[in-house]
C-alpha positions, 0 to 999 in steps of 0.5 A: 773192283779190287779190294779196297779200291773203286774207280768211278767213270761217271763224269755228271758234275756241275762243273764238268763240261757235258757230254755232247747230246746229254742233258742229264746233268745231276744237280744237288738238292741244294747247292749252297748249305756250305754258304754262310747265312749272309750270302743265302739271299744271293745264291740264285745269282752265285748259281747263275754264275757257277752255271756259266763257268768253268772248273777244274781242280783235281785233288788227291786227298788222304786221311787216316784212321784214328791213331793210324789203327790198321781196323779196316778189313779187305772185305770192309774196305771194298765196302767202304770204297763203293760207298765213298764213290756213291756218296761223292756221286750225291754230293756232286763231287766226281771221284775218279779213283780211291783206295782204302788201306787198313789204316788210311784212305786216298781219294783223287777228286774234282772239287766243286765249286760248291764247296771249300776243301774244309766242307768237302773233308768233313763230308766225306770223313763225317759221314763215312765214319758214321755209316762205318759204325752204322753197318757194323764194319769193324769190331767197336767204335770206329773213328777217323783221326783228326786232320787230313792231306789234300794235294793238288794234282795236274790235269796232265798227270792225273794218270800217274795220280791215278796209278798210284793210288791204284798200286796202294797195296805195292806201295806199302810192302815198302814203305809204312803210310807214315813215311809215305804221308810225310814223303807227300808233305815234303814234295810240295814244300810243307813243313812235317810236323809230328802227331801231337794228338789223336783226337776224334773228328769232330770233338776238338774245335777247329785250329788256324792252319799253318801258312802255306808255301804254294808254287805257281802251278801247285797248290796243296794243303796239310792240316794237323 
């Protein structure tokens, strides 16, 4: 494993076809924690439907440290990268690869049918920031910045996205994270918005997202 990078080759998801002869599918303890109370009485029917459905939704995730400060050292990045992969596996989210930079994170995941994008990002950011503080990986109190970027990736172009994430150190010799994120936003036809706040995740109340432009075969989400 390189510093700050982790690739997970384990495939064991509820929405991933099982390898032939492999009956060791893993299921989260409660796949319906993210559902509203009104849907819980119907959870067994929803679970039955999911077991007989097929889903593949590759997403390129990006999120940054508070105020985009370069707080994560190489040694800490390697530990955070490994922890993110392990935590994703616990939550039945297949994380193909991630890269932890000093001031931001990239990850490539297959979104399971049991979670929304917002729920997944809250899991990753909330749990990892708590874990970083619990293990004292950075000086002082650590927090991720508000918001995230989530961009769709086609199955046929997966290798290219994975390589882009793996080559993060090389990319950032020429381009800052702010420039990188701005290019991603514009590539997906979204409107770039300059940061107005640097509030910590979990402190502010959620706001309604700006309406998105969507193509026929691509999906993207970007919150301030």
